[in-house]
C-alpha positions in Angstrom: 71.7 -7.0 134.1 68.5 -5.5 132.8 67.0 -2.3 134.2 63.6 -2.3 135.2 63.5 0.4 132.1 65.0 -1.7 129.2 63.0 -4.8 130.3 60.3 -2.8 129.7 61.4 -1.7 125.9 62.3 -4.7 125.4 58.8 -5.9 126.0 57.4 -3.4 123.9 59.5 -3.9 120.2 56.9 -6.5 119.0 54.2 -4.2 120.1 55.9 -1.4 117.9 56.4 -3.5 114.7 53.2 -4.4 114.3 52.3 -1.2 115.1 54.9 0.0 111.8 53.6 -2.8 109.8 50.2 -2.0 110.1 51.1 1.9 110.0 52.8 1.0 106.0 50.2 -1.0 104.6 47.2 1.5 105.4 49.7 4.2 103.8 50.6 1.7 100.6 47.1 0.8 100.2 45.7 3.7 100.1 48.4 5.7 97.4 47.8 2.0 95.3 43.6 2.7 96.0 44.5 6.7 94.7 46.9 5.8 91.7 44.3 2.7 90.4 41.2 5.0 90.7 41.8 7.2 87.6 43.3 3.9 85.6 39.8 2.1 86.3 37.4 4.7 84.9 39.8 5.8 81.8 39.7 2.2 81.2 35.9 1.2 81.1 34.2 1.0 78.8 31.5 3.1 78.7 27.6 1.7 78.1 26.8 1.4 74.9 23.7 4.9 73.9 21.6 1.9 73.4 21.0 1.0 76.5 19.7 3.9 78.3 18.5 5.4 75.7 15.2 7.5 75.9 13.9 6.2 72.2 14.0 2.7 73.1 12.2 3.3 76.2 9.3 0.6 76.6 7.5 3.2 78.7 7.4 5.5 75.5 8.6 3.2 72.3 9.6 5.3 68.9 6.1 6.6 67.6 6.8 5.5 64.0 6.7 2.1 65.6 3.8 -0.5 65.8 4.0 -0.3 70.5 2.0 2.6 72.2 3.2 3.8 75.7 1.3 1.4 78.3 -0.5 2.7 81.7 -0.1 0.0 83.4 2.5 -1.3 85.9 5.3 -3.7 85.1 5.7 -6.5 86.8 8.8 -8.4 87.5 10.0 -10.2 84.4 9.8 -14.4 84.9 9.0 -17.1 83.0 6.1 -19.3 83.4 3.4 -21.3 82.0 -0.1 -20.6 83.0 -4.4 -22.1 82.1 -7.1 -20.4 82.3 -11.4 -21.9 81.9 -13.7 -19.6 81.2 -17.6 -21.0 81.7 -20.5 -19.0 80.5 -24.3 -18.8 80.6 -25.9 -16.5 77.8 -29.0 -14.9 77.2 -28.7 -14.2 73.6 -31.5 -12.6 71.1 -30.3 -12.8 67.8 -28.4 -16.2 68.2 -28.1 -16.9 64.1 -27.1 -13.0 63.9 -29.4 -12.8 61.4 -31.0 -10.0 59.4 -33.7 -8.2 60.6 -35.4 -11.1 62.9 -35.3 -11.6 66.5 -34.9 -15.2 68.2 -33.8 -15.2 71.9 -32.2 -18.3 72.7 -29.9 -19.6 75.6 -25.9 -19.9 74.6 -23.1 -22.1 76.8 -19.9 -20.8 75.8 -17.0 -22.7 77.0 -13.4 -21.4 76.5 -9.8 -22.7 77.5 -6.7 -20.4 77.8 -3.0 -21.6 78.1 0.0 -19.1 78.0 3.6 -19.1 77.8 6.1 -16.4 78.2 9.4 -17.3 78.7 12.1 -14.5 79.1 16.1 -14.8 78.5 18.5 -11.9 79.3 18.0 -11.1 75.4 14.7 -12.4 74.1 12.1 -12.7 74.8 8.9 -15.3 73.4 5.3 -15.3 74.5 2.6 -18.1 73.2 -0.8 -18.5 74.0 -3.4 -20.9 72.3 -7.1 -20.2 72.8 -10.0 -22.9 72.2 -13.5 -23.7 73.0 -17.2 -23.6 71.1 -20.3 -22.2 72.0 -23.7 -24.8 72.8 -26.8 -23.8 71.7 -30.0 -24.8 72.7 -33.7 -25.0 70.7 -32.2 -27.0 68.6 -28.8 -27.7 69.4 -26.4 -26.4 67.7 -22.3 -26.5 68.8 -19.7 -24.0 67.1 -16.0 -24.3 67.4 -13.5 -21.3 67.9 -9.8 -21.7 68.0 -7.2 -19.0 67.8 -3.3 -19.2 68.5 -0.8 -16.2 68.8 3.0 -16.4 69.6 5.5 -13.1 69.7 9.2 -13.8 69.8 11.8 -10.7 70.3 15.3 -10.5 70.3 17.3 -6.7 72.1 20.9 -6.4 71.2 22.3 -2.4 72.4 21.0 0.2 70.3 17.6 -2.0 68.8 14.7 -5.0 68.6 13.1 -7.3 66.1 9.9 -8.5 66.7 7.8 -11.8 65.1 4.4 -10.9 65.9 2.0 -14.2 64.3 -2.0 -14.2 65.4 -3.8 -17.1 64.0 -8.3 -17.6 64.8 -10.8 -19.5 62.8 -14.0 -18.3 64.2 -17.4 -19.1 63.1 -19.7 -16.5 65.7 -20.6 -13.4 63.2 -20.4 -10.0 65.3 -19.6 -11.8 68.4 -16.4 -13.6 67.7 -14.0 -14.8 71.1 -15.0 -14.5 74.5 -18.8 -11.7 73.8 -19.4 -12.0 77.4 -17.3 -11.9 80.2 -13.7 -11.2 78.1 -10.6 -13.3 76.8 -9.2 -15.7 79.7 -5.0 -15.4 79.5 -2.3 -12.8 78.4 -4.7 -11.6 74.8 -1.9 -12.5 72.5 -4.1 -14.2 70.4 -6.8 -11.8 69.9 -5.3 -7.9 70.0 -1.5 -8.6 70.6 -0.4 -7.7 67.4 1.0 -3.6 68.1 -1.5 -1.5 68.7 0.3 1.3 66.9 -1.1 0.4 63.1 0.4 1.3 60.3 0.3 6.1 59.2 -3.0 6.7 60.6 -3.9 2.7 60.5 -4.4 -0.2 62.7 -5.1 -2.0 59.7 -1.7 -4.7 61.3 -3.9 -5.9 63.6 -7.2 -7.1 61.1 -9.9 -6.2 63.5 -11.8 -5.3 60.6 -14.2 -8.3 60.1 -17.1 -8.1 62.1 -19.4 -10.4 60.1 -23.2 -11.2 60.0 -24.5 -14.9 60.3 -22.4 -17.7 61.1 -20.7 -18.5 58.3 -16.8 -19.7 59.5 -13.9 -17.3 59.0 -10.0 -18.6 58.9 -7.5 -15.4 58.7 -4.4 -15.3 59.9 -1.6 -11.9 60.5 2.2 -12.3 60.3 4.6 -9.4 61.1 8.0 -8.1 61.0 9.5 -4.9 62.5 12.6 -3.9 63.3 14.2 -1.2 65.6 17.2 0.6 64.8 18.5 3.7 67.1 21.0 6.2 65.8 21.5 8.0 68.4 19.7 8.0 72.3 17.2 10.6 70.8 16.2 9.0 67.3 15.8 5.8 65.9 14.1 4.5 62.2 11.9 1.2 62.2 11.0 -1.4 59.9 7.8 -2.8 59.3 6.2 -6.1 57.1 3.1 -7.3 57.5 0.9 -10.3 55.8 -3.0 -11.0 56.5 -5.6 -12.9 54.8 -9.2 -14.0 55.8 -11.2 -16.4 54.2 -15.0 -17.1 54.6 -16.4 -21.0 54.7 -19.1 -21.8 53.0 -19.4 -18.8 50.9 -22.9 -18.5 49.5 -23.7 -15.5 49.7 -20.6 -13.9 48.0 -18.6 -12.8 51.7 -15.3 -11.3 49.9 -11.9 -12.6 51.1 -9.2 -10.8 50.7 -4.7 -10.7 51.4 -3.5 -7.3 52.3 0.6 -7.4 52.4 1.3 -4.0 54.4 5.2 -2.6 54.2 5.9 0.6 56.3 9.0 2.7 57.5 9.6 5.3 60.0 11.5 8.0 61.7 10.9 8.8 65.5 12.6 11.8 67.4 12.6 12.7 70.6 12.5 16.4 71.1 11.9 16.2 74.9 11.6 14.2 77.5 7.9 14.4 77.3 8.0 14.6 73.1 8.2 12.9 69.6 7.5 13.6 66.4 8.2 10.6 63.4 7.5 10.4 59.8 6.3 7.3 58.6 5.5 6.3 54.8 3.8 2.8 54.2 2.7 0.7 51.3 -0.4 -1.8 51.1 -1.6 -3.9 48.8 -5.1 -5.7 48.7 -5.8 -8.2 46.8 -9.3 -9.3 46.1 -10.8 -12.5 43.8 -11.4 -11.2 40.5 -14.5 -11.6 40.0 -15.2 -9.4 43.2 -12.1 -6.1 43.2 -9.1 -6.9 41.8 -6.5 -5.1 43.4 -5.9 -1.6 45.2 -2.4 0.2 45.8 -2.5 2.1 49.0 0.2 4.6 49.3 0.6 6.7 53.1 2.2 9.3 54.5 2.5 10.2 58.0 3.9 12.8 60.6 2.8 12.2 63.7 3.5 13.5 67.6 3.3 12.4 71.2 3.0 13.3 74.3 3.2 10.8 77.3 4.0 11.3 81.3 5.4 8.1 82.6 2.2 6.0 84.3 -0.3 8.5 83.5 -1.3 9.9 80.2 -0.1 9.6 76.6 -1.4 10.8 73.3 -0.6 10.4 69.9 -1.9 12.2 66.6 -1.3 11.8 63.1 -2.7 13.2 59.9 -1.2 12.7 56.3 -2.1 12.7 52.7 -2.7 8.8 50.9 -2.6 8.6 47.4 -4.6 4.9 46.3 -5.0 3.4 43.4 -8.6 1.0 42.3 -7.8 -1.4 40.0 -10.7 -3.5 38.9 -10.7 -3.4 35.0 -9.5 0.1 34.6 -7.1 2.2 37.0 -9.3 4.8 38.8 -6.7 7.0 41.2 -7.7 9.1 44.5 -6.1 10.9 47.2 -8.4 11.1 50.1 -6.7 11.7 53.9 -5.9 9.0 57.2 -5.1 10.2 60.4 -5.0 8.5 63.8 -5.9 10.1 67.5 -5.5 8.2 70.4 -5.7 9.1 74.1 -4.9 7.0 77.6 -5.0 8.8 80.5 -5.0 7.0 84.0 -7.0 8.4 86.9 -6.0 7.5 90.2 -8.6 4.5 90.6 -10.5 4.4 86.6 -8.0 4.6 83.2 -9.6 5.9 79.7 -8.6 4.9 76.4 -10.3 6.8 73.7 -9.0 6.2 69.4 -10.6 7.3 66.0 -8.9 6.3 62.8 -9.3 7.2 59.6 -7.7 4.4 56.7 -8.4 2.4 53.9 -9.5 -1.3 54.6 -10.2 -4.9 53.1 -13.7 -3.7 53.7 -14.4 -6.2 56.7 -15.7 -9.0 53.9 -18.4 -7.1 52.8 -16.6 -4.2 50.3 -13.7 -4.9 48.1 -12.1 -2.1 49.4 -13.6 0.6 51.9 -12.7 4.3 52.7 -12.8 3.3 57.1 -13.3 6.1 59.9 -13.1 4.2 63.6 -14.6 5.7 67.2 -13.7 3.7 70.7 -13.7 4.2 73.7 -12.9 2.5 76.9 -12.9 2.7 80.6 -11.9 0.6 83.4 -12.4 0.5 86.8 -11.9 -0.9 90.3 -14.7 -0.7 92.4 -13.1 -1.5 96.0 -10.2 -3.8 96.3 -12.5 -7.3 94.9 -15.0 -5.6 91.9 -14.0 -5.0 88.9 -15.9 -2.7 85.8 -14.9 -2.4 81.9 -17.2 -0.5 79.7 -16.6 -0.6 75.8 -17.8 1.8 73.2 -17.4 1.3 69.9 -18.8 2.9 65.8 -17.3 2.1 62.6 -18.2 3.3 59.2 -17.7 1.8 56.1 -17.9 3.8 52.5 -17.5 1.2 49.3 -14.3 2.1 47.3 -15.3 0.1 44.4 -17.7 -0.8 42.0 -20.7 -4.2 42.9 -18.4 -7.4 41.1 -19.8 -10.6 41.3 -19.0 -11.2 45.0 -19.9 -9.4 48.5 -23.0 -6.8 49.3 -25.5 -5.1 47.4 -25.2 -0.8 49.1 -22.3 1.7 49.3 -22.3 2.6 53.3 -21.8 0.4 56.4 -22.8 1.4 60.0 -21.4 -0.9 62.8 -22.2 0.0 66.5 -20.9 -2.2 69.8 -21.3 -1.4 73.1 -21.2 -3.5 76.8 -20.7 -3.6 79.9 -18.2 -6.3 82.6 -18.7 -6.3 86.1 -16.2 -8.7 88.2 -15.9 -10.0 91.3 -12.6 -11.6 92.1 -12.6 -14.6 94.6 -9.1 -15.2 95.6 -6.3 -15.1 93.4 -7.4 -17.7 91.3 -11.3 -17.7 90.7 -13.3 -14.4 88.9 -17.6 -14.1 88.8 -18.5 -12.0 86.3 -21.9 -10.5 84.8 -21.8 -8.5 80.8 -24.0 -7.4 79.1 -23.0 -6.6 75.0 -24.8 -5.0 72.2 -24.1 -4.9 68.9 -26.0 -3.5 65.7 -24.9 -3.8 61.8 -26.7 -1.1 59.4 -26.5 -2.0 55.9 -27.5 0.9 53.9 -29.4 -0.9 51.2 -31.9 -4.5 51.8 -28.8 -6.9 51.4 -28.5 -11.5 51.2 -25.9 -12.8 53.2 -26.7 -16.1 54.9 -29.6 -17.3 54.3 -31.5 -13.4 55.2 -32.4 -10.5 53.5 -32.2 -7.0 55.2 -30.7 -3.6 56.1 -30.3 -4.1 59.8 -28.5 -7.0 62.1 -29.3 -6.4 65.9 -28.1 -8.5 68.9 -28.1 -8.2 72.7 -26.5 -10.9 74.7 -26.8 -10.9 78.6 -24.0 -13.5 80.2 -22.8 -14.7 83.8 -20.0 -17.1 84.0 -17.5 -18.1 86.2 -13.8 -18.1 85.2 -10.4 -19.8 87.0 -6.7 -19.3 86.6 -4.5 -20.8 89.2 -1.3 -19.7 90.0 1.3 -19.8 87.2 3.8 -22.6 86.8 7.6 -20.9 87.3 9.7 -22.4 84.1 13.6 -22.6 86.0 
């Protein structure tokens, strides 16, 4: 017969076994973790440097490429389709866009936009279509406008490749699309071609055509650019592009042009905020034989940038430019090309100021020009629902080749623009706006364009309008 102590021992045996097994399993687990930890660290592959390379940071991209730092906050990437519609009414002091005359008329604008953005793990795609018309009263006229833009990007561990294209058919001279309240949509079709430009120029953007008169213009620009990092701090960039401009019903001899551009560059981060780059570019401008033949242009630029993410970016570049003019005889010339850009974001406002000096296609008036451009843009919210944007720009073009069978007389051309837009956001889907825009084109000599003769073209435009941009439709 078991005693009380023996009986208690027998009853506790299962409990003791459980505790011992638990301690044994815990010891084995700790030992296994200790043994496996170094092996796991040793066998895990190190990430490719391109995934974390500062030189590939989209907030501070390679200085020799086409993209520039952005001061806007980046939203979460999501795929969607987004429509927009803008309707406006304007008082236009010179709707026929003629020289030395003025005739105030009412002009109605209707512009629609359809944007698509699609994201995949290693690729992105953006597409935008803009279409609309201007309706001019007394006498009644209708002018259509079209624009299409696309951008695709594919990334790998140490680089990326981008393909961009922008097409437009614009009949409206100096004001183009969205004269009053800006452009509905993402803006891919009207300026999303890379603000970095070529070696002190912005010629990839095909933005130099600011016409006089209402001669329709068809233009297209296509660009392919590649970025390849060779270390966390250094990268090579290569870009090639082709653009052309064609004027319809060209009775006054405006100059059609083709432009081929190739550039290559090397960028290096010398500190977390500073970057240095060297860029070489080649350009070929082609004009009708009786207008100006061809221009060969070789450019070399040294660039430096200083960036404070989300607050400030400054880019400055300068270098020599060798140009050969081929119009009958070959005429060589040396000049300087350069570019400076400042973007600064204050607590309640942002400012963008740029200056550029380069060789251009001549804006449709000359067969090639030595061009200088200065621009200033200020954006500021006023309270929670108001926003004001003010812009000003000045361009000076100097003829490079003698006057041929096409083009206008005169040795120089000055162009100036200024304007402001005040927007009121109504909920998330509507904006109302009031805008003013001024444009002036001043030739050094009297010219004949689109049935009018003179040296000066001025245009004032006051606009009120409504914009509808519903919530985007997500793409799964």
